[in-house]
Every structure is written in C-alpha cells, then in structure tokens.
OpenMM code with the backbone's topology and positions (N, CA, C; nanometers):
from openmm import Vec3, app, unit

residues = "UNK UNK UNK UNK UNK UNK UNK UNK UNK UNK UNK UNK UNK UNK UNK UNK UNK UNK UNK UNK UNK UNK UNK UNK UNK UNK UNK UNK UNK UNK UNK UNK UNK UNK UNK UNK UNK UNK UNK UNK UNK UNK UNK UNK UNK UNK UNK UNK UNK UNK UNK UNK UNK UNK UNK UNK UNK UNK UNK UNK UNK UNK UNK UNK UNK UNK UNK UNK UNK UNK UNK UNK UNK UNK UNK UNK UNK UNK UNK UNK UNK UNK UNK UNK UNK UNK UNK UNK UNK UNK UNK UNK UNK UNK UNK UNK UNK UNK UNK UNK UNK UNK UNK UNK UNK UNK UNK UNK UNK".split()
positions = [
    Vec3(-1.8913, -4.2457, 0.2248),
    Vec3(-2.0008, -4.1815, 0.1762),
    Vec3(-1.9801, -4.0228, 0.2849),
    Vec3(-1.9575, -3.9151, 0.1851),
    Vec3(-1.8980, -3.7882, 0.2583),
    Vec3(-2.1054, -3.7429, 0.2899),
    Vec3(-2.0616, -3.6255, 0.3182),
    Vec3(-2.1874, -3.5374, 0.3849),
    Vec3(-2.2538, -3.5175, 0.2326),
    Vec3(-2.2038, -3.4746, 0.1433),
    Vec3(-2.2984, -3.4366, -0.0104),
    Vec3(-2.3450, -3.6015, -0.0515),
    Vec3(-2.2639, -3.6851, -0.0226),
    Vec3(-2.3732, -3.8121, -0.0880),
    Vec3(-2.5090, -3.8367, 0.0095),
    Vec3(-2.4607, -3.7963, 0.1529),
    Vec3(-2.5973, -3.8163, 0.2266),
    Vec3(-2.7240, -3.7804, 0.2075),
    Vec3(-2.6797, -3.6081, 0.1517),
    Vec3(-2.7582, -3.4606, 0.1177),
    Vec3(-2.8531, -3.5726, -0.0421),
    Vec3(-2.7451, -3.5997, -0.1127),
    Vec3(-2.8132, -3.6347, -0.2596),
    Vec3(-2.9034, -3.7559, -0.2360),
    Vec3(-2.8574, -3.8548, -0.1021),
    Vec3(-2.9842, -4.0111, -0.0905),
    Vec3(-3.1263, -3.8808, -0.0481),
    Vec3(-3.0560, -3.7566, 0.0425),
    Vec3(-3.2135, -3.7624, 0.1263),
    Vec3(-3.3045, -3.6712, 0.0478),
    Vec3(-3.2517, -3.5954, -0.0683),
    Vec3(-3.2715, -3.5121, -0.1269),
    Vec3(-3.2396, -3.5232, -0.3248),
    Vec3(-3.3340, -3.6379, -0.3261),
    Vec3(-3.2773, -3.6679, -0.4785),
    Vec3(-3.3030, -3.5835, -0.5680),
    Vec3(-3.4253, -3.4567, -0.5368),
    Vec3(-3.4188, -3.3686, -0.6816),
    Vec3(-3.4043, -3.2451, -0.6527),
    Vec3(-3.3313, -3.1750, -0.5410),
    Vec3(-3.2884, -3.0905, -0.5004),
    Vec3(-3.1191, -3.0319, -0.6258),
    Vec3(-3.1442, -2.9415, -0.6732),
    Vec3(-3.0028, -2.8782, -0.7176),
    Vec3(-2.9686, -2.7584, -0.6438),
    Vec3(-2.8768, -2.7577, -0.6328),
    Vec3(-2.7723, -2.6270, -0.5630),
    Vec3(-2.7555, -2.5627, -0.6239),
    Vec3(-2.7831, -2.3959, -0.5855),
    Vec3(-2.7597, -2.2682, -0.6318),
    Vec3(-2.6895, -2.2388, -0.6795),
    Vec3(-2.6268, -2.1670, -0.7497),
    Vec3(-2.4826, -2.1501, -0.7960),
    Vec3(-2.5061, -1.9573, -0.6156),
    Vec3(-2.3769, -1.9990, -0.5709),
    Vec3(-2.3797, -1.8834, -0.4176),
    Vec3(-2.3526, -1.7740, -0.5294),
    Vec3(-2.3651, -1.6410, -0.4637),
    Vec3(-2.3396, -1.5221, -0.5031),
    Vec3(-2.2077, -1.4541, -0.4671),
    Vec3(-2.1004, -1.4287, -0.5226),
    Vec3(-1.9433, -1.3792, -0.4844),
    Vec3(-1.9512, -1.2625, -0.5217),
    Vec3(-2.0274, -1.1644, -0.5399),
    Vec3(-2.0239, -1.0218, -0.6094),
    Vec3(-1.9303, -0.9572, -0.4948),
    Vec3(-1.8993, -0.9891, -0.4033),
    Vec3(-1.8088, -0.8565, -0.3275),
    Vec3(-1.7479, -0.9716, -0.2520),
    Vec3(-1.7041, -1.0812, -0.2495),
    Vec3(-1.6462, -1.1947, -0.2008),
    Vec3(-1.4734, -1.1997, -0.2692),
    Vec3(-1.3669, -1.2255, -0.2520),
    Vec3(-1.2426, -1.2648, -0.3233),
    Vec3(-1.2732, -1.4297, -0.3138),
    Vec3(-1.1521, -1.4572, -0.4116),
    Vec3(-1.1783, -1.6434, -0.3979),
    Vec3(-1.1382, -1.7099, -0.2703),
    Vec3(-1.0763, -1.5815, -0.1487),
    Vec3(-1.0348, -1.6830, -0.0130),
    Vec3(-1.1622, -1.6422, 0.0420),
    Vec3(-1.2304, -1.5411, -0.0372),
    Vec3(-1.3823, -1.5655, 0.0970),
    Vec3(-1.3764, -1.3927, 0.1637),
    Vec3(-1.2908, -1.3546, 0.1692),
    Vec3(-1.2079, -1.1748, 0.2265),
    Vec3(-1.3534, -1.1127, 0.1046),
    Vec3(-1.4529, -1.0225, 0.2528),
    Vec3(-1.5469, -0.9203, 0.2096),
    Vec3(-1.4572, -0.8351, 0.1384),
    Vec3(-1.4961, -0.7693, 0.0344),
    Vec3(-1.4197, -0.6677, -0.0375),
    Vec3(-1.5409, -0.5273, -0.0288),
    Vec3(-1.4411, -0.4235, 0.0316),
    Vec3(-1.5352, -0.3054, 0.0635),
    Vec3(-1.4919, -0.2115, -0.0035),
    Vec3(-1.5898, -0.1361, -0.0384),
    Vec3(-1.5924, 0.0431, -0.1200),
    Vec3(-1.4922, 0.1646, -0.0555),
    Vec3(-1.4769, 0.1393, 0.0333),
    Vec3(-1.4397, 0.2255, 0.1144),
    Vec3(-1.2440, 0.1907, 0.1361),
    Vec3(-1.1908, 0.2712, 0.1220),
    Vec3(-1.0728, 0.2784, 0.1484),
    Vec3(-0.9959, 0.1980, 0.2703),
    Vec3(-0.9237, 0.1084, 0.2537),
    Vec3(-0.8759, 0.0828, 0.4085),
    Vec3(-0.7326, 0.1889, 0.4618),
    Vec3(-0.7737, 0.3079, 0.5729),
    Vec3(-0.6117, 0.2993, 0.6023),
    Vec3(-0.4731, 0.2848, 0.6308),
    Vec3(-0.3938, 0.3267, 0.5354),
    Vec3(-0.2724, 0.2485, 0.5804),
    Vec3(-0.1249, 0.3651, 0.6569),
    Vec3(-0.1535, 0.3630, 0.7536),
    Vec3(-0.0490, 0.4921, 0.8473),
    Vec3(0.0707, 0.4102, 0.9089),
    Vec3(0.1521, 0.5231, 0.9708),
    Vec3(0.3163, 0.4613, 1.0101),
    Vec3(0.2654, 0.5865, 1.1298),
    Vec3(0.3550, 0.5205, 1.2117),
    Vec3(0.3731, 0.5732, 1.3452),
    Vec3(0.4793, 0.5025, 1.4258),
    Vec3(0.5378, 0.5728, 1.5508),
    Vec3(0.6866, 0.5284, 1.6024),
    Vec3(0.6353, 0.5319, 1.7086),
    Vec3(0.6277, 0.4085, 1.7688),
    Vec3(0.5954, 0.3207, 1.9167),
    Vec3(0.7183, 0.3236, 1.9984),
    Vec3(0.7507, 0.3832, 2.1028),
    Vec3(0.8852, 0.3529, 2.1556),
    Vec3(0.9840, 0.3408, 2.0774),
    Vec3(1.0282, 0.4323, 1.9646),
    Vec3(1.0690, 0.4359, 1.8901),
    Vec3(1.1115, 0.3698, 1.8144),
    Vec3(0.9967, 0.2809, 1.7766),
    Vec3(1.0393, 0.1776, 1.6821),
    Vec3(0.8817, 0.2157, 1.5949),
    Vec3(0.9240, 0.2191, 1.4729),
    Vec3(0.8418, 0.1690, 1.3629),
    Vec3(0.7121, 0.1232, 1.3417),
    Vec3(0.5856, 0.1390, 1.2855),
    Vec3(0.4963, -0.0168, 1.2951),
    Vec3(0.4145, 0.1075, 1.1896),
    Vec3(0.3442, 0.0081, 1.1385),
    Vec3(0.2975, 0.0124, 0.9653),
    Vec3(0.1139, -0.0208, 1.0551),
    Vec3(-0.0098, 0.0462, 1.0719),
    Vec3(-0.1057, 0.0387, 1.1564),
    Vec3(-0.2601, -0.0104, 1.0007),
    Vec3(-0.2691, -0.0334, 1.0138),
    Vec3(-0.4123, -0.1003, 0.8739),
    Vec3(-0.5565, -0.0944, 0.9577),
    Vec3(-0.6433, 0.0394, 0.9617),
    Vec3(-0.7609, 0.0220, 0.9810),
    Vec3(-0.8391, 0.0712, 0.8861),
    Vec3(-1.0107, 0.0622, 0.8966),
    Vec3(-1.1022, 0.0868, 0.8093),
    Vec3(-1.1679, -0.0038, 0.7895),
    Vec3(-1.1468, -0.1032, 0.8030),
    Vec3(-1.2320, -0.2623, 0.7798),
    Vec3(-1.3139, -0.2570, 0.7904),
    Vec3(-1.4312, -0.2511, 0.7267),
    Vec3(-1.5683, -0.2961, 0.7383),
    Vec3(-1.6491, -0.4093, 0.7776),
    Vec3(-1.6120, -0.5289, 0.7341),
    Vec3(-1.6223, -0.6675, 0.6938),
    Vec3(-1.6164, -0.7405, 0.8315),
    Vec3(-1.6498, -0.8550, 0.8435),
    Vec3(-1.6579, -0.9480, 0.9474),
    Vec3(-1.4727, -0.9341, 1.0017),
    Vec3(-1.4648, -0.9273, 1.1024),
    Vec3(-1.3144, -0.9152, 1.2143),
    Vec3(-1.2306, -1.0590, 1.1480),
    Vec3(-1.3350, -1.1976, 1.1466),
    Vec3(-1.2406, -1.2737, 1.0810),
    Vec3(-1.2171, -1.2577, 0.9933),
    Vec3(-1.2563, -1.2058, 0.9022),
    Vec3(-1.2090, -1.1483, 0.7692),
    Vec3(-1.0498, -1.0980, 0.7546),
    Vec3(-1.0701, -0.9953, 0.8505),
    Vec3(-0.9564, -0.9179, 0.8731),
    Vec3(-0.8486, -0.9951, 0.9267),
    Vec3(-0.8576, -1.0739, 1.0328),
    Vec3(-0.7721, -1.1278, 1.1233),
    Vec3(-0.6719, -1.2167, 0.9931),
    Vec3(-0.7590, -1.2938, 0.9390),
    Vec3(-0.7190, -1.3769, 0.7483),
    Vec3(-0.6208, -1.2738, 0.6682),
    Vec3(-0.6435, -1.1512, 0.6917),
    Vec3(-0.5706, -1.0901, 0.6127),
    Vec3(-0.4495, -1.0460, 0.6839),
    Vec3(-0.4499, -1.0056, 0.7946),
    Vec3(-0.3707, -0.9808, 0.8911),
    Vec3(-0.2536, -1.0706, 0.9155),
    Vec3(-0.2957, -1.2155, 0.8924),
    Vec3(-0.2412, -1.3037, 0.8740),
    Vec3(-0.1776, -1.3489, 0.7675),
    Vec3(-0.2285, -1.3302, 0.6306),
    Vec3(-0.1495, -1.3495, 0.4922),
    Vec3(-0.0521, -1.2241, 0.5030),
    Vec3(-0.1137, -1.1249, 0.5293),
    Vec3(-0.0144, -0.9728, 0.5348),
    Vec3(0.1677, -1.0804, 0.6057),
    Vec3(0.1252, -1.0913, 0.7241),
    Vec3(0.2271, -1.1375, 0.8555),
    Vec3(0.3577, -1.2199, 0.7610),
    Vec3(0.2439, -1.3716, 0.7644),
    Vec3(0.3653, -1.4150, 0.6431),
    Vec3(0.4447, -1.4402, 0.5324),
    Vec3(0.3451, -1.3368, 0.4571),
    Vec3(0.3919, -1.2945, 0.3093),
    Vec3(0.5188, -1.2085, 0.3309),
    Vec3(0.5208, -1.1129, 0.4086),
    Vec3(0.6139, -1.0100, 0.4175),
    Vec3(0.7063, -1.1102, 0.5689),
    Vec3(0.7020, -1.1661, 0.6374),
    Vec3(0.7699, -1.2610, 0.7859),
    Vec3(0.7976, -1.1511, 0.8419),
    Vec3(0.7345, -1.0878, 0.8718),
    Vec3(0.7274, -1.0019, 0.9982),
    Vec3(0.6305, -1.0462, 1.1013),
    Vec3(0.6441, -0.9673, 1.2316),
    Vec3(0.5307, -1.0030, 1.3229),
    Vec3(0.4441, -0.8724, 1.3442),
    Vec3(0.3814, -0.9479, 1.3918),
    Vec3(0.2253, -0.7792, 1.4334),
    Vec3(0.0981, -0.8435, 1.4872),
    Vec3(0.0000, -0.8016, 1.5115),
    Vec3(-0.0754, -0.8493, 1.5811),
    Vec3(-0.2012, -0.7739, 1.5040),
    Vec3(-0.3545, -0.8463, 1.5411),
    Vec3(-0.4624, -0.7630, 1.5520),
    Vec3(-0.5797, -0.7111, 1.6270),
    Vec3(-0.5659, -0.5393, 1.7002),
    Vec3(-0.6291, -0.5323, 1.8085),
    Vec3(-0.7563, -0.4633, 1.7809),
    Vec3(-0.8058, -0.4309, 1.8203),
    Vec3(-0.9519, -0.3375, 1.8171),
    Vec3(-0.9931, -0.2847, 1.6629),
    Vec3(-0.9556, -0.4367, 1.5903),
    Vec3(-1.0308, -0.3721, 1.4289),
    Vec3(-0.8994, -0.2806, 1.3786),
    Vec3(-0.7918, -0.3624, 1.4230),
    Vec3(-0.6469, -0.2592, 1.3653),
    Vec3(-0.6052, -0.3819, 1.3127),
    Vec3(-0.5116, -0.3744, 1.2116),
    Vec3(-0.3237, -0.4427, 1.1747),
    Vec3(-0.2703, -0.3820, 1.2428),
    Vec3(-0.1738, -0.4443, 1.2941),
    Vec3(-0.0173, -0.4063, 1.3158),
    Vec3(0.0668, -0.4231, 1.3138),
    Vec3(0.1291, -0.3815, 1.2489),
    Vec3(0.2568, -0.4574, 1.1281),
    Vec3(0.3580, -0.3909, 1.1925),
    Vec3(0.4925, -0.5052, 1.2132),
    Vec3(0.5909, -0.4218, 1.3011),
    Vec3(0.7015, -0.3918, 1.2426),
    Vec3(0.6819, -0.2876, 1.1733),
    Vec3(0.7980, -0.2125, 1.0648),
    Vec3(0.7677, -0.0995, 0.9710),
    Vec3(0.7898, -0.0251, 0.9087),
    Vec3(0.7616, 0.0703, 0.7975),
    Vec3(0.7478, 0.0106, 0.7024),
    Vec3(0.6094, -0.0921, 0.6408),
    Vec3(0.6305, -0.1633, 0.4739),
    Vec3(0.4617, -0.1388, 0.4129),
    Vec3(0.4350, 0.0207, 0.4561),
    Vec3(0.3245, 0.0820, 0.3876),
    Vec3(0.3427, 0.0425, 0.2120),
    Vec3(0.4467, 0.0493, 0.1669),
    Vec3(0.4304, 0.0307, -0.0152),
    Vec3(0.4323, -0.1103, -0.0130),
    Vec3(0.4770, -0.1920, 0.0668),
    Vec3(0.5015, -0.3914, 0.0530),
    Vec3(0.3285, -0.3713, 0.0781),
    Vec3(0.2862, -0.3335, 0.1907),
    Vec3(0.0851, -0.3918, 0.1910),
    Vec3(0.0263, -0.2861, 0.1060),
    Vec3(0.0823, -0.1888, 0.0784),
    Vec3(-0.0424, -0.1293, -0.0028),
    Vec3(-0.0338, -0.1808, -0.0989),
    Vec3(0.0737, -0.2268, -0.1718),
    Vec3(0.0490, -0.3088, -0.2933),
    Vec3(-0.0080, -0.3979, -0.2917),
    Vec3(0.0110, -0.4919, -0.1866),
    Vec3(-0.0462, -0.6319, -0.1743),
    Vec3(-0.2365, -0.5818, -0.1542),
    Vec3(-0.2536, -0.5195, -0.1050),
    Vec3(-0.4017, -0.5292, -0.0682),
    Vec3(-0.4329, -0.4688, -0.2232),
    Vec3(-0.3666, -0.3606, -0.2884),
    Vec3(-0.4848, -0.3240, -0.4440),
    Vec3(-0.4674, -0.4274, -0.5337),
    Vec3(-0.3621, -0.5565, -0.5067),
    Vec3(-0.3340, -0.6569, -0.5617),
    Vec3(-0.5144, -0.7855, -0.5457),
    Vec3(-0.5177, -0.7975, -0.4383),
    Vec3(-0.6059, -0.8373, -0.3398),
    Vec3(-0.7496, -0.7739, -0.4274),
    Vec3(-0.7277, -0.6467, -0.4484),
    Vec3(-0.8646, -0.5814, -0.4912),
    Vec3(-0.9014, -0.4559, -0.3729),
    Vec3(-0.8188, -0.4202, -0.2992),
    Vec3(-0.9166, -0.3643, -0.2075),
    Vec3(-0.8580, -0.1828, -0.2806),
    Vec3(-0.9312, -0.0702, -0.1853),
    Vec3(-0.8923, 0.0005, -0.2237),
    Vec3(-0.7964, 0.1099, -0.0580),
    Vec3(-0.6496, 0.1690, -0.1036),
    Vec3(-0.6007, 0.2108, -0.0124),
    Vec3(-0.5720, 0.2963, 0.0252),
    Vec3(-0.5742, 0.4134, 0.0857),
    Vec3(-0.5328, 0.5173, 0.0896),
    Vec3(-0.4253, 0.5183, 0.1937),
    Vec3(-0.3089, 0.5853, 0.1910),
    Vec3(-0.2088, 0.6187, 0.2242),
    Vec3(-0.2026, 0.8059, 0.3411),
    Vec3(-0.1954, 0.7141, 0.4709),
    Vec3(-0.1971, 0.8550, 0.5929),
    Vec3(-0.0564, 0.8583, 0.6431),
    Vec3(-0.0144, 0.9869, 0.6654),
    Vec3(0.1145, 1.0283, 0.7294),
    Vec3(0.2596, 1.0082, 0.6658),
    Vec3(0.2420, 1.0766, 0.5837),
    Vec3(0.3736, 1.1288, 0.4988),
    Vec3(0.4027, 1.0517, 0.4096),
] * unit.nanometer
topology = app.Topology()
chain = topology.addChain("A")
for resn in residues:
    res = topology.addResidue(resn, chain)
    for name in ("N", "CA", "C"):
        topology.addAtom(name, app.Element.getBySymbol(name[0]), res)
C-alpha cells in the first residue's frame, strides 16, 4: 500500500486539484520572461561559456547545468548563480535553451 492509497483511505471524499504549471516545463524547471545571458570569456588562455541571469530557484539552474553538461559531454560548474561550461559552445547551448523555451541573449562577440 503506497502513500496515495493510504491518503485515499484517510480522506475518501477528497478529489485532487489539477496543479498549475503555467510557468514550468515538464521537467519542473521554472521558465522566466527575462533572457538568460550567454557570454564567452577566456580564463588562463582557455575558452569558457558563461550563462547567467536566471531568476528561478538555484536547484532548477543546477538541473539545467547538469543537463547541458551531459548533453554536450563537457565539463563545467555552477558557482555564484552562474553556469560555467568549459569551451566555446555558445551556439549549441543557445539552441538547447531556445528548444526548452527560454529566451537567450548572446553577449560578447
């Protein structure tokens, strides 16, 4: 007997309400109206791509970072509300974010 069955036994007259997912994707990531900034830098002579400007929960941004890193098979990190990806993958990352429904703004060349 799982939790749902136990709750039905305790509250037989209750009908669950449909949840409001107007600003969420099917993965549960909050979609924002402002664009995510995608910029390119070189640190210690090596190229990196930085994503910043996400206004949702940091856990959602961490999930997005993990998804980007696994899709592109690259390294990266999440620090100070920024996603740092090793290498210049601006075009691929921007296309991924657009496909997910985000607005993206390219900065720096």
